[in-house]
C-alpha positions as CSV (number, residue, x, y, z in Angstrom):
1,M,17.4,-35.6,-4.5
2,L,18.1,-36.0,-8.2
3,V,21.8,-34.8,-7.7
4,H,23.8,-37.7,-6.1
5,S,27.3,-36.1,-6.1
6,R,28.2,-34.3,-3.0
7,P,29.9,-31.4,-4.9
8,A,26.9,-31.1,-7.2
9,R,24.5,-31.0,-4.3
10,R,26.5,-28.3,-2.7
11,A,26.5,-26.3,-5.8
12,V,22.7,-26.6,-6.1
13,H,22.3,-25.5,-2.5
14,I,24.4,-22.5,-3.1
15,L,22.6,-21.6,-6.4
16,F,19.3,-22.0,-4.4
17,L,20.5,-19.7,-1.7
18,A,21.9,-17.2,-4.2
19,L,18.4,-17.0,-5.9
20,F,16.2,-17.5,-2.8
21,V,17.8,-14.8,-0.5
22,P,17.7,-11.7,-2.9
23,V,14.3,-12.6,-4.6
24,F,12.3,-14.0,-1.7
25,A,13.9,-13.5,1.8
26,L,15.6,-10.1,1.3
27,P,12.3,-8.1,0.6
28,L,10.5,-9.7,3.6
29,L,13.6,-8.7,5.8
30,V,13.5,-5.1,4.5
31,I,9.8,-4.9,5.4
32,V,10.4,-6.2,8.8
33,G,13.5,-3.9,9.4
34,A,11.3,-0.8,8.1
35,S,8.6,-1.6,10.5
36,L,11.1,-1.3,13.5
37,A,12.7,2.0,12.3
38,T,12.1,5.6,12.1
39,G,14.4,6.3,9.1
40,W,16.4,4.6,6.5
41,S,19.2,6.8,5.2
42,G,22.0,4.3,4.9
43,A,22.5,0.6,4.1
44,L,20.6,-0.4,7.3
45,P,17.5,1.2,9.0
46,S,18.1,3.8,11.8
47,G,16.1,4.7,14.9
48,P,14.9,1.5,16.2
49,T,11.5,1.8,17.7
50,L,8.3,0.0,18.4
51,T,6.1,3.0,18.0
52,H,4.6,1.7,14.7
53,Y,3.3,-1.4,16.4
54,Q,2.1,0.6,19.4
55,D,0.1,2.7,17.0
56,I,-1.4,-0.4,15.5
57,A,-2.5,-1.5,18.9
58,R,-4.1,1.9,19.7
59,G,-5.6,2.8,16.3
60,D,-8.1,1.4,13.9
61,A,-5.6,-1.0,12.4
62,L,-7.0,-3.9,14.6
63,D,-10.5,-3.3,13.2
64,A,-9.0,-3.4,9.6
65,L,-7.2,-6.6,10.5
66,L,-10.4,-8.2,11.9
67,T,-12.3,-7.0,8.7
68,S,-9.7,-8.8,6.6
69,V,-9.9,-12.0,8.6
70,L,-13.7,-12.0,8.6
71,T,-13.8,-11.3,4.8
72,A,-11.2,-14.0,4.1
73,L,-13.1,-16.5,6.2
74,A,-16.4,-15.9,4.5
75,A,-14.9,-15.8,1.1
76,S,-12.9,-19.0,1.7
77,A,-15.9,-20.9,3.0
78,A,-18.1,-19.8,0.0
79,A,-15.3,-20.6,-2.4
80,L,-14.6,-23.9,-0.9
81,T,-18.3,-24.9,-0.9
82,A,-18.9,-23.8,-4.5
83,G,-15.6,-25.2,-5.8
84,T,-16.1,-28.5,-4.1
85,W,-19.7,-28.9,-5.3
86,A,-18.7,-27.9,-8.8
87,A,-15.8,-30.3,-8.9
88,L,-18.0,-33.1,-7.8
89,A,-20.7,-32.3,-10.2
90,F,-18.6,-31.7,-13.3
91,A,-16.6,-34.9,-12.7
92,R,-19.6,-37.0,-14.2
93,L,-19.8,-34.7,-17.4
94,G,-18.2,-35.2,-20.7
95,R,-14.7,-34.1,-21.4
96,R,-15.7,-31.3,-24.0
97,T,-18.3,-29.8,-21.4
98,R,-16.0,-30.1,-18.5
99,R,-13.4,-28.1,-20.3
100,L,-15.9,-25.5,-21.1
101,L,-16.9,-25.3,-17.5
102,D,-13.3,-25.3,-16.3
103,G,-12.7,-22.3,-18.5
104,L,-15.6,-20.4,-17.0
105,F,-14.3,-21.1,-13.5
106,L,-10.8,-19.9,-14.4
107,L,-12.1,-16.7,-16.1
108,P,-11.9,-14.5,-13.1
109,V,-8.2,-15.6,-12.6
110,A,-7.3,-14.9,-16.3
111,V,-8.5,-11.3,-16.2
112,P,-7.2,-8.6,-13.8
113,S,-9.0,-8.4,-10.5
114,V,-9.8,-4.8,-11.1
115,V,-12.0,-6.0,-14.0
116,V,-13.8,-8.3,-11.6
117,G,-14.4,-5.5,-9.2
118,L,-15.8,-3.3,-11.9
119,S,-18.2,-6.0,-13.2
120,L,-19.5,-6.5,-9.6
121,L,-19.8,-2.7,-9.2
122,V,-21.9,-2.5,-12.3
123,A,-23.9,-5.7,-11.7
124,F,-25.0,-4.9,-8.1
125,S,-25.7,-1.1,-8.5
126,R,-29.4,-1.4,-9.0
127,P,-32.3,-3.1,-7.3
128,P,-33.1,-5.8,-6.7
129,F,-29.4,-6.7,-6.2
130,L,-28.3,-3.5,-4.7
131,L,-25.1,-4.4,-2.8
132,N,-22.9,-1.4,-3.5
133,G,-21.5,0.1,-0.2
134,T,-22.0,-3.1,1.7
135,P,-19.5,-5.7,3.2
136,Q,-21.4,-8.4,1.3
137,I,-20.0,-7.2,-2.2
138,V,-16.5,-7.3,-1.0
139,V,-17.0,-10.9,0.3
140,I,-18.5,-11.8,-3.1
141,A,-15.6,-10.3,-5.0
142,H,-13.1,-12.2,-2.9
143,G,-15.1,-15.4,-3.3
144,V,-15.3,-14.9,-7.1
145,L,-11.5,-14.4,-7.3
146,V,-10.4,-17.5,-5.1
147,T,-13.1,-20.1,-6.1
148,A,-11.1,-21.1,-9.2
149,F,-8.3,-22.2,-6.8
150,A,-10.6,-24.3,-4.7
151,Y,-12.2,-25.8,-7.8
152,Q,-8.8,-26.7,-9.3
153,S,-7.5,-28.3,-6.1
154,V,-10.6,-30.5,-5.6
155,T,-10.7,-31.4,-9.3
156,A,-7.1,-32.5,-9.2
157,A,-7.7,-34.5,-6.1
158,L,-10.7,-36.2,-7.6
159,T,-8.6,-37.4,-10.6
160,R,-6.2,-39.1,-8.3
161,L,-9.1,-40.7,-6.2
162,D,-9.3,-44.4,-6.5
163,P,-12.9,-45.3,-7.7
164,A,-12.6,-48.7,-6.0
165,Y,-13.6,-47.1,-2.7
166,E,-16.8,-45.6,-4.1
167,Q,-17.7,-48.8,-6.0
168,S,-17.1,-50.9,-3.0
169,A,-19.3,-48.8,-0.8
170,A,-22.1,-48.7,-3.5
171,G,-21.7,-52.5,-3.8
172,L,-22.5,-52.8,-0.1
173,G,-25.7,-50.9,-0.5
174,A,-24.6,-47.4,0.5
175,R,-26.6,-44.7,-0.8
176,P,-24.9,-41.8,-2.9
177,A,-25.3,-39.4,-0.1
178,V,-23.6,-41.8,2.3
179,V,-20.8,-42.5,-0.2
180,L,-20.3,-38.8,-0.6
181,W,-20.2,-38.0,3.2
182,R,-18.5,-41.1,4.5
183,I,-16.1,-42.0,1.6
184,K,-15.4,-39.1,-0.7
185,L,-15.2,-36.1,1.5
186,P,-12.9,-37.8,4.1
187,L,-10.6,-38.9,1.3
188,L,-10.7,-35.3,-0.1
189,L,-10.2,-33.7,3.3
190,P,-6.3,-33.0,2.9
191,S,-7.1,-31.3,-0.5
192,L,-10.0,-29.3,1.0
193,T,-7.9,-28.0,3.7
194,A,-5.1,-27.0,1.4
195,A,-7.5,-25.3,-0.9
196,A,-9.1,-23.5,2.2
197,G,-5.5,-22.2,3.4
198,L,-4.8,-21.0,-0.3
199,C,-8.1,-19.2,-0.6
200,F,-7.7,-17.5,2.7
201,A,-4.1,-16.4,2.0
202,L,-5.2,-15.0,-1.3
203,S,-8.2,-13.2,0.0
204,M,-6.1,-11.6,2.9
205,G,-3.9,-10.0,0.3
206,E,-6.4,-9.0,-2.2
207,V,-6.4,-5.2,-2.9
208,S,-7.2,-4.4,-6.5
209,A,-10.9,-5.4,-6.5
210,T,-11.3,-4.3,-3.0
211,M,-10.3,-0.7,-3.6
212,M,-13.2,-0.4,-6.0
213,L,-15.9,-2.0,-3.7
214,Y,-15.2,-1.5,0.0
215,P,-17.4,0.8,2.0
216,P,-15.9,3.3,4.5
217,D,-17.0,1.0,7.5
218,W,-15.5,-2.2,6.1
219,M,-11.9,-1.4,5.2
220,P,-9.6,-4.5,5.0
221,L,-6.0,-4.1,6.2
222,P,-4.4,-4.2,2.6
223,V,-6.4,-1.1,1.8
224,Q,-5.1,0.6,4.9
225,I,-1.6,-0.4,3.9
226,F,-2.0,1.2,0.6
227,A,-3.4,4.3,2.1
228,A,-0.6,4.6,4.6
229,T,2.2,4.2,2.0
230,D,0.2,6.6,-0.4
231,R,0.4,9.3,2.3
232,G,4.2,8.7,2.6
233,S,4.0,6.8,5.9
234,L,6.3,4.0,4.6
235,F,7.4,2.8,8.0
236,A,3.9,2.6,9.5
237,G,2.7,0.8,6.4
238,A,5.5,-1.7,6.8
239,A,4.4,-2.4,10.4
240,L,0.8,-3.0,9.0
241,A,2.3,-5.3,6.3
242,V,4.2,-7.3,8.9
243,T,1.0,-7.6,10.9
244,L,-0.9,-8.8,7.9
245,M,1.8,-11.3,7.0
246,A,2.1,-12.7,10.5
247,T,-1.6,-13.1,10.8
248,T,-1.8,-15.0,7.4
249,L,1.1,-17.2,8.3
250,L,-0.5,-18.2,11.7
251,A,-3.8,-19.1,9.9
252,L,-1.8,-21.1,7.3
253,F,0.1,-22.8,10.1
254,A,-3.2,-23.8,11.8
255,V,-4.6,-25.1,8.5
256,S,-1.5,-27.1,7.9
257,R,-1.8,-28.8,11.2
258,I,-5.4,-29.8,10.3
259,R,-4.2,-31.0,6.9
260,T,-1.5,-33.1,8.6
261,K,-4.1,-34.8,10.8
262,A,-6.5,-35.2,7.8
263,T,-3.6,-36.9,5.9
264,Y,-2.7,-39.2,8.7
265,R,-6.3,-40.3,9.1
């Protein structure tokens, strides 16, 4: 803590709570409260009920949640593989070339995601790459949008990696493939798990590009949340949002446990 005085620390804590609660915590509490209510005419929700969650268990929301999870897992795996490979390959290039390639990887993040969806819609609308109306194009869109985060995470970890480990292994006669598999990747494992969790969370919440690409039989949960709120079913949409949030947090908790074990190793 940079503030050593007790009154100053107390003031900092009060300021943090004054900013955190209204900006971050309060909106989430509102969503949770709305998911458990049938109406909201005053300061607090009214008509406590579990009907919205019961409807989720009986309806097609579970299929949409499974679709979101499968899409996020596939997109995260593809993004982590591509981002890690690119970061390892670009580390040996010159600074100017690496900056150019960094810009190319960050381009999907710099433009609105709806632009990425439209570009994929146009690119894969004709043979031999006819993917419109298939789940694969949704996975590709999510992978394109989150690969930059995996690439940046692994690149940052590589810059902090001590080259003495790799040089020592090479000096002992280890082949480059062995150095990569036994030295580099284990040292990068905490960053890889962090990147995987970030990619998964971002994919679970992606809606703009998904709205342009998803087929009727592959509807992720964020699209269903948008459809429910667009119809005026705000409380049902809130229950769906809480379900999506809880699933994402559980996945991130599991990834954090893996990351902790990897860091300990």
